[in-house]
C-alpha positions as CSV (number, residue, x, y, z in Angstrom):
1,M,-165.2,-9.8,46.3
2,K,-161.5,-10.1,47.1
3,L,-162.2,-8.9,50.6
4,L,-165.0,-11.3,51.0
5,K,-162.9,-14.2,49.9
6,L,-160.1,-13.2,52.3
7,I,-162.7,-13.0,55.2
8,K,-164.1,-16.4,54.3
9,L,-160.6,-17.9,54.3
10,L,-159.7,-16.4,57.7
11,L,-163.1,-17.4,59.2
12,K,-162.4,-21.0,58.0
13,E,-158.9,-20.9,59.4
14,T,-160.3,-19.5,62.7
15,A,-162.8,-22.4,63.0
16,S,-160.2,-24.9,61.9
17,G,-157.8,-23.7,64.7
18,F,-160.4,-24.3,67.4
19,K,-161.2,-27.7,65.9
20,K,-157.6,-28.7,65.8
21,I,-156.8,-27.7,69.4
22,I,-159.9,-29.7,70.6
23,T,-159.1,-32.8,68.6
24,G,-155.4,-32.6,69.6
25,L,-156.3,-32.1,73.3
26,N,-153.3,-33.9,74.8
27,Y,-150.8,-31.7,72.9
28,T,-153.0,-28.6,73.5
29,A,-152.6,-29.3,77.2
30,L,-148.9,-29.9,76.9
31,C,-148.4,-26.6,75.0
32,A,-150.5,-24.8,77.6
33,V,-148.4,-26.3,80.4
34,L,-145.2,-25.1,78.6
35,F,-146.6,-21.6,78.3
36,A,-147.8,-21.6,81.9
37,L,-144.4,-22.8,83.1
38,S,-142.6,-19.8,81.5
39,F,-144.9,-17.4,83.4
40,V,-144.6,-19.3,86.7
41,L,-140.8,-19.4,86.5
42,Y,-140.6,-15.7,85.6
43,F,-143.0,-14.4,88.3
44,F,-141.6,-16.5,91.1
45,P,-137.9,-17.3,91.2
46,V,-136.7,-15.0,88.3
47,R,-138.4,-11.7,88.7
48,P,-138.2,-11.3,92.5
49,F,-134.5,-12.2,92.6
50,F,-133.4,-9.8,89.8
51,W,-135.9,-7.0,90.6
52,S,-134.8,-6.9,94.3
53,K,-131.2,-6.3,93.2
54,I,-132.2,-3.6,90.7
55,L,-134.6,-1.8,93.1
56,D,-132.0,-1.8,95.9
57,S,-129.7,0.2,93.6
58,I,-132.5,2.5,92.5
59,Y,-133.5,3.1,96.1
60,S,-129.9,3.9,97.0
61,I,-129.7,6.5,94.2
62,A,-133.0,8.0,95.2
63,Q,-131.8,8.4,98.8
64,F,-128.7,10.4,97.6
65,I,-130.9,12.6,95.4
66,S,-133.4,13.2,98.2
67,Q,-130.6,14.6,100.3
68,D,-129.1,16.7,97.5
69,S,-131.1,17.3,94.3
70,S,-128.2,19.0,92.6
71,L,-126.7,15.5,92.2
72,L,-129.1,14.9,89.3
73,V,-126.8,17.0,87.1
74,G,-124.4,14.6,85.4
75,I,-125.8,11.6,87.3
76,S,-124.3,9.0,85.0
77,N,-120.7,10.4,85.5
78,N,-121.0,11.0,89.2
79,P,-118.7,8.5,91.1
80,I,-121.2,8.2,93.9
81,F,-123.8,6.7,91.5
82,Q,-121.5,4.7,89.2
83,P,-121.4,1.5,91.4
84,H,-125.2,1.5,91.7
85,I,-125.7,2.2,88.0
86,A,-123.3,-0.6,87.2
87,Q,-125.4,-2.9,89.4
88,I,-128.6,-1.9,87.7
89,I,-127.1,-2.5,84.2
90,K,-125.6,-5.9,85.4
91,Y,-128.8,-7.3,86.8
92,S,-130.9,-5.8,84.0
93,V,-128.8,-7.6,81.4
94,L,-128.9,-10.9,83.4
95,L,-132.7,-10.5,83.8
96,A,-133.1,-9.9,80.0
97,L,-130.9,-12.9,79.2
98,T,-132.8,-15.2,81.6
99,V,-136.2,-14.1,80.3
100,Y,-135.0,-14.7,76.7
101,L,-133.8,-18.2,77.6
102,L,-137.1,-19.0,79.3
103,Y,-139.0,-17.7,76.4
104,A,-136.9,-19.3,73.6
105,I,-136.9,-22.8,75.3
106,L,-140.4,-23.1,76.7
107,H,-142.3,-21.1,74.0
108,G,-140.2,-22.6,71.3
109,L,-141.2,-26.1,72.5
110,A,-144.9,-25.0,72.7
111,W,-144.8,-23.6,69.1
112,F,-143.0,-26.8,67.9
113,Y,-145.6,-29.1,69.4
114,A,-148.4,-26.9,68.1
115,S,-147.0,-27.1,64.6
116,R,-145.8,-30.7,64.6
117,K,-148.5,-32.5,66.7
118,I,-151.6,-30.3,66.4
119,L,-151.2,-29.1,62.8
120,H,-149.3,-32.2,61.7
121,H,-146.5,-30.3,59.9
122,R,-143.5,-32.5,59.1
123,I,-140.7,-30.4,60.7
124,S,-137.5,-31.4,62.4
125,F,-137.1,-30.4,66.0
126,W,-133.7,-28.8,65.8
127,G,-134.3,-27.2,62.5
128,Y,-137.5,-25.4,63.7
129,F,-136.2,-24.8,67.3
130,G,-133.0,-23.2,66.0
131,K,-134.9,-20.8,63.7
132,F,-137.4,-20.0,66.5
133,A,-134.6,-19.2,68.9
134,L,-132.8,-17.0,66.4
135,F,-135.8,-15.0,65.4
136,S,-136.9,-14.7,69.0
137,L,-133.4,-13.3,69.8
138,F,-133.7,-10.8,67.0
139,Y,-137.2,-9.5,68.1
140,F,-136.3,-9.7,71.8
141,A,-133.3,-7.4,71.0
142,L,-135.6,-5.0,69.3
143,M,-138.0,-5.0,72.2
144,T,-135.1,-4.5,74.7
145,A,-133.7,-1.6,72.7
146,A,-137.2,0.1,72.6
147,I,-137.6,-0.3,76.3
148,V,-134.1,0.9,77.1
149,F,-134.6,3.9,74.8
150,S,-137.9,4.7,76.4
151,L,-136.5,4.5,80.0
152,N,-133.5,6.7,79.0
153,Y,-135.9,9.3,77.5
154,S,-138.0,9.2,80.7
155,F,-135.0,9.8,82.9
156,S,-133.6,12.5,80.7
157,T,-136.9,14.4,80.7
158,L,-137.5,13.6,84.4
159,F,-140.8,11.8,83.5
160,S,-142.3,15.1,82.2
161,H,-143.7,13.4,79.0
162,E,-144.5,10.0,80.5
163,T,-148.0,9.5,79.0
164,A,-146.9,10.2,75.4
165,N,-143.7,8.1,76.0
166,T,-145.7,5.1,77.2
167,I,-148.1,5.3,74.3
168,V,-145.2,5.4,71.8
169,L,-143.5,2.4,73.5
170,V,-146.7,0.3,73.5
171,V,-147.2,1.0,69.8
172,V,-143.6,0.1,69.0
173,L,-143.9,-3.1,71.0
174,L,-147.1,-4.1,69.2
175,V,-145.5,-3.5,65.8
176,I,-142.6,-5.7,66.8
177,I,-145.0,-8.5,68.0
178,Y,-146.9,-8.1,64.7
179,F,-143.8,-8.9,62.7
180,M,-142.6,-11.6,65.2
181,L,-145.8,-13.6,64.8
182,I,-145.7,-13.4,61.0
183,S,-142.1,-14.7,61.2
184,Y,-143.1,-17.6,63.4
185,G,-145.8,-18.6,60.9
186,L,-143.3,-18.5,58.0
187,L,-140.7,-20.6,59.8
188,L,-142.5,-23.7,58.9
189,R,-142.0,-23.4,55.2
190,H,-138.9,-21.2,54.6
191,S,-135.2,-20.8,55.4
192,I,-134.0,-18.0,57.7
193,G,-133.2,-15.6,54.8
194,Q,-136.5,-16.3,53.1
195,T,-138.4,-15.8,56.3
196,F,-136.9,-12.4,56.8
197,R,-137.7,-11.4,53.2
198,R,-141.3,-12.8,53.3
199,T,-142.0,-11.3,56.7
200,F,-141.3,-7.8,55.2
201,L,-143.4,-8.7,52.1
202,L,-146.4,-9.9,54.1
203,G,-146.1,-7.4,57.0
204,V,-145.5,-4.3,54.8
205,K,-146.3,-4.8,51.1
206,K,-149.2,-7.1,51.8
207,A,-150.2,-5.5,55.1
208,H,-153.9,-5.6,54.3
209,Y,-153.7,-9.4,54.3
210,A,-151.6,-9.6,57.5
211,L,-153.8,-7.1,59.4
212,A,-157.0,-8.9,58.4
213,M,-155.3,-12.1,59.6
214,F,-154.8,-10.6,63.1
215,V,-158.5,-9.6,63.6
216,P,-159.6,-13.0,65.1
217,L,-156.7,-12.8,67.6
218,I,-157.6,-9.2,68.6
219,I,-161.2,-10.4,69.2
220,L,-160.0,-13.4,71.1
221,F,-157.8,-11.4,73.5
222,A,-160.5,-8.7,73.9
223,L,-162.9,-11.4,75.0
224,L,-160.3,-12.7,77.4
225,D,-159.9,-9.2,78.9
226,I,-163.7,-8.9,79.3
227,I,-163.9,-12.4,81.0
228,L,-161.1,-11.5,83.4
229,N,-162.7,-8.2,84.3
230,F,-165.9,-10.0,85.1
231,A,-164.0,-12.6,87.1
232,A,-162.1,-10.0,89.1
233,K,-164.3,-10.5,92.2
234,L,-163.2,-14.1,92.5
235,P,-160.7,-15.0,95.3
236,T,-157.2,-13.9,94.3
237,K,-155.7,-17.4,93.9
238,L,-158.6,-18.7,92.0
239,Y,-158.7,-15.6,89.8
240,L,-154.9,-15.8,89.0
241,S,-155.1,-19.5,88.3
242,A,-158.1,-19.2,86.0
243,G,-156.6,-16.2,84.3
244,L,-153.3,-18.1,83.7
245,V,-155.1,-21.1,82.3
246,L,-157.3,-19.0,79.9
247,L,-154.2,-17.0,78.8
248,C,-152.2,-20.1,78.1
249,L,-155.0,-21.6,76.1
250,C,-155.3,-18.4,74.1
251,L,-151.5,-18.6,73.4
252,V,-151.9,-22.2,72.2
253,Y,-154.7,-21.1,69.9
254,T,-152.5,-18.2,68.7
255,A,-149.6,-20.6,67.8
256,V,-152.0,-23.0,65.9
257,Y,-154.0,-20.2,64.2
258,I,-151.0,-18.1,63.1
259,S,-149.1,-21.1,61.8
260,G,-152.1,-22.2,59.7
261,A,-153.3,-18.7,58.7
262,V,-149.9,-17.4,57.5
263,E,-149.6,-20.5,55.3
264,K,-153.0,-20.0,53.8
265,V,-152.6,-16.3,53.2
266,E,-149.2,-16.8,51.7
267,E,-150.6,-19.5,49.3
268,K,-153.3,-17.0,48.3
269,I,-150.8,-14.3,47.5
270,E,-148.6,-16.8,45.5
271,K,-151.6,-17.9,43.4
272,K,-152.6,-14.3,42.8
273,E,-149.0,-13.4,41.7
274,K,-148.9,-16.4,39.3
275,A,-152.2,-15.5,37.8
276,K,-150.9,-12.0,37.1
277,K,-147.8,-13.4,35.3
278,K,-150.0,-15.5,33.0
């Protein structure tokens, strides 16, 4: 019975999310444009510039190693490689910082408008945006650390366990995204400290609620993947444009759904805890 009630609640919130993004079509479009702008800025001016610098240094290191494979021993302390390694680190840090700023500003605005204008929550811009940027920085740092650790492991093992390493990295990143989305949903009602505590409560102690809450999103993005696979035969520009539009609409729905579903699930948990005390 408890499971059925939870399923009914989430189904209701799923339908409510679709209804709200349709009725608030102007702000749905605005949020989609903000999400799209973040991808466009990343894939065109940002990524090509920084990646070209990073790949130039990697190519230079590869050339030295192809001439003398013994240079692999103590590669990080070798004076031949140090300038190139310094360049890789420098531009990787700048790339990470730029990506974070793009994400925090554009996605922060999209989540704010989704919460304020589509869901009609009474929230102040700077209060919400500041918390969103702070939590994004925290989770972004965790993701960056996971990726750096994975790359370091790949280089240290000379890519001998790459499949297992990739699987572990993907799982870790999905767990981080899981907690990040829960935090975004909690930002609407709680302070920074409360959001951290309640993220742990909902994400770990009440994981059965949280995991059930993510099922509609998993189905949505699985359907998106199926649609994009069917559309793969379209002309490249049309395919990429259609894919970007559909992805951004899914992200708008994610923002609306998570903000509403987390609130409803948290209310259900609070009522249950109060009933136990009585």
